[in-house]
C-alpha positions, 0 to 999 in steps of 0.5 A: 886337078885342085885336090885329092881328098881325104880318105877314112883310113888316112883320118884314122891313122891320127892319134890325137890332137896335133901339135908343132913338129920338131925342126930335128926330125925334116933336118934329119930326113934330108941329110945329103939329098936323100933321107937315109942311105940304105933305105932308111926312113925317119919316124917323127912325132909331135912329142918330139920323139924321133928316130930312123928305121928300115921299116918302110909302110910302102913295101911290098905294096902294088904300084896301084895302092903306092899311088893311092898312098901318095894322093892322101899322104900328109904331104908331098913336096919336090920327090919326098913324102911324108905319111901319117902312121899309127901309134904303133909306129911311134919312137919307142913305142915298144918301150914301156918308158917311151910309149906314145901319149893320146896327143902324138901325131906320128910321121913317117918321112921318106925320100923317092928311092924308098917310095919305089922300093922294089918297083920295076923301072917303069912303075918307078918312073910314074911314081916319082912323077906323082911325088913331084906334085906338091901337096898337103893332105891331097890339095894339090899345091902351085907351082913356083912363080918367077917375076924377074928375079923375084921367086914366089913358092909354097910348100908343106911346113915343117909342123904336124898340123898340115900348114904351108909356108909361103916364101918370096925371095928377091935373089938373096933377100927373103920378102916374105915367109909366112907359115899359115893354113893354106887357103887356096891357090889364089893366095900365091897368085894374089902375092904375084898380082901385088908384087906386080902392081905395087913392088917389093916393099908391098910384099914386105908390108904383107909379110909384117901384118900376115902373122896377125891378120891372115895372109888373104887379110894382109893382101887385101888391105895393102892392096887397098891402102896402095891403090889410088881412090877414085872421086 
């Protein structure tokens, strides 16, 4: 399985044009290893507004509907879930001085405890397992790869634009960190193959080139440059 697709219901949740997601929203969502104690979720908007709430868009839904919501969510990663919701969820939506604009994109961050709220133990286990499958808008992301001390991974980014972040670490050293649109499962594999063939310096070269020409083009270019020509 490489993707779950995108439902019309999910697409209809948009308020307008996608913008860059503010960092503090994700930071608030992840304090202490969970979203918030006491069933709190974090609501953040592309305009910069952030709040916490006890409202839960999954509360009261049967398991089947929750599973479908997770599959078609904005993103899921490492037991955390991000849902795109309509503008009635906008922080301060009922405040005349802080109404959502046409360009607002509103996201709700929650952890597995919030997503499983009210479910019996057997159903919790099934939903928690599904939350462990990383994806962005239904496109399943490849699992991390380790080659010796070097770890390659891709995860949902902190933005409001459905992008992903590629990171390559060699112990405490970051060889590559790139946020970009997800180009498919072969992209992470190509980074691993580049490292195996040409070492860490080649990955660092890609890190410098990819923001300008794209990840796939950068990997291809570095590979060509480092591969001896055959007369």
